[in-house]
LOTI-740181 format. One record per residue (C-alpha): x, y, z. Coordinates in steps of 0.5 Angstrom, whole numbers, plus 500, padded with zeros to 3 digits. Example, Ala and Ser with C-alpha at 12.3 -4.5 7.8 and 13.67 -1.06 7.14 Angstrom:
BEGIN
   X   Y   Z
 525 491 516
 527 498 514
This chain:
BEGIN
   X   Y   Z
 500 500 500
 506 505 501
 507 505 493
 500 505 491
 498 511 487
 492 513 483
 496 514 476
 499 508 473
 506 509 473
 507 502 468
 501 500 463
 498 493 466
 491 491 462
 489 487 468
 490 493 473
 487 498 468
 481 493 468
 480 494 475
 477 500 479
 483 499 485
 488 495 481
 487 489 485
 484 484 480
 487 477 479
 483 475 473
 480 479 467
 473 481 467
 472 482 460
 475 479 453
 478 486 451
 483 485 457
 485 478 455
 486 481 448
 490 487 450
 494 482 455
 496 477 449
 497 483 444
 505 485 442
 504 492 441
 510 497 438
 509 504 438
 508 508 431
 515 509 429
 512 514 424
 510 519 429
 515 524 430
 516 530 435
 518 530 442
 513 525 446
 515 529 453
 512 535 450
 506 533 447
 499 533 449
 493 528 447
 487 532 446
 480 527 446
 473 528 445
 473 533 440
 467 535 436
 468 532 429
 467 539 426
 473 542 430
 479 543 425
 487 544 426
 486 552 426
 481 552 431
 485 548 436
 491 552 434
 487 558 436
 485 555 443
 492 552 445
 496 557 442
 494 561 449
 498 557 453
 505 558 449
 508 556 442
 506 550 439
 511 546 434
 506 541 431
 499 539 431
 496 533 429
 489 532 428
 488 524 427
 483 523 421
 480 517 417
 485 514 412
 479 513 407
 474 518 408
 479 524 411
 474 525 417
 476 527 424
 476 521 429
 475 526 435
 482 526 438
 489 530 436
 496 531 439
 499 537 440
 506 538 441
 509 545 444
 516 548 444
 517 548 452
 515 544 458
 512 550 461
 507 551 456
 505 544 456
 504 544 464
 500 550 463
 495 547 458
 495 540 461
 492 544 468
 488 549 465
 485 546 458
 482 540 461
 475 540 461
 475 546 456
 469 547 451
 471 547 444
 465 547 439
 460 545 444
 464 539 446
 468 539 453
 475 536 451
 479 531 455
 487 533 456
 492 529 458
 500 527 457
 501 523 451
 502 516 453
 503 511 447
 511 513 447
 512 515 455
 508 510 459
 511 503 459
 507 497 457
 502 502 453
 496 498 449
 491 502 445
 484 502 446
 483 499 439
 487 492 442
 483 492 449
 487 497 453
 487 505 454
 484 508 460
 477 510 457
 471 506 456
 463 507 457
 459 504 462
 454 501 458
 460 497 454
 462 494 461
 469 495 459
 472 501 463
 479 502 464
 482 506 470
 489 508 472
 489 515 468
 487 522 469
 480 521 467
 479 515 472
 485 514 477
 485 508 481
 481 508 488
 485 506 494
 484 499 496
 480 498 503
 484 492 507
 480 490 513
 484 486 519
 483 479 519
 477 478 525
 473 472 527
 466 473 526
 462 471 532
 456 471 528
 458 464 525
 459 461 532
 467 462 532
 470 464 538
 469 461 545
 464 456 547
 460 460 552
 459 465 546
 457 459 542
 452 456 548
 449 463 549
 448 464 541
 444 457 541
 440 459 547
 438 466 544
 436 462 538
 432 458 542
 428 463 546
 427 467 539
 423 460 537
 419 460 543
 418 467 542
 416 466 535
 411 461 537
 407 464 542
 407 470 538
 403 466 532
 399 462 538
 396 469 540
 395 472 533
 391 466 531
 387 467 538
 386 474 536
 384 472 529
 379 467 532
 376 472 537
 375 477 531
 371 472 527
 367 471 532
 366 478 534
 364 479 526
 360 473 526
 356 476 532
 355 482 529
 352 480 523
 347 476 527
 345 482 531
 344 486 525
 340 480 521
 335 480 527
 335 488 527
 333 488 520
 328 482 521
 325 486 527
 324 493 522
 321 489 517
 316 486 521
 314 493 525
 314 496 517
 309 491 515
 304 492 522
 304 499 520
 302 498 513
 296 493 516
 294 498 521
 294 504 516
 289 499 511
């Protein structure tokens, strides 16, 4: 627990798939896929990875010019790479921005996260593909993203850090009869008392119900008698009037 950290220092697909990094078995197939993957970072990507930001959740209509306009507030930009589909040329919703100075990088990382651009709240983090050891991208089952609906959430990143594990001490539970013999005898006697108490309660309840039924029956008989007497009186009155 002393070396525990909410942000992953080395990427492990099994840990990333666990909310606190303590899972021992994968809970979805994507984690198996990431564990079996042998991913090598793209050698065609140029630039300094320690001065590069990863910007995601962009509006598909957002352009490089708009990103330059927003992120140039934090410092001088060396390069912007908006990732596009090779076939259609449409934006995939994420980009990489390389700064000239580390000061500008840290300022953008601190202030630009959750900034709204073109009606979209963006996510900003450091580039991890070339800086985090063992990194596996989302398309191979890794990453730190995912949706609740898919059941493939990933943890250990800025957006979803690990939760600190709860380590409970190993204590005997007397509820299941562990501990001294006196406690076990007391618990058995207590259960007997509860049983007798339940039986008495059921008997008293049955007795009350029987008394209520009798009272209801008695009430119905009295009502019938009263109605018969009223009918007879009404007939006598009619006879007298005649």
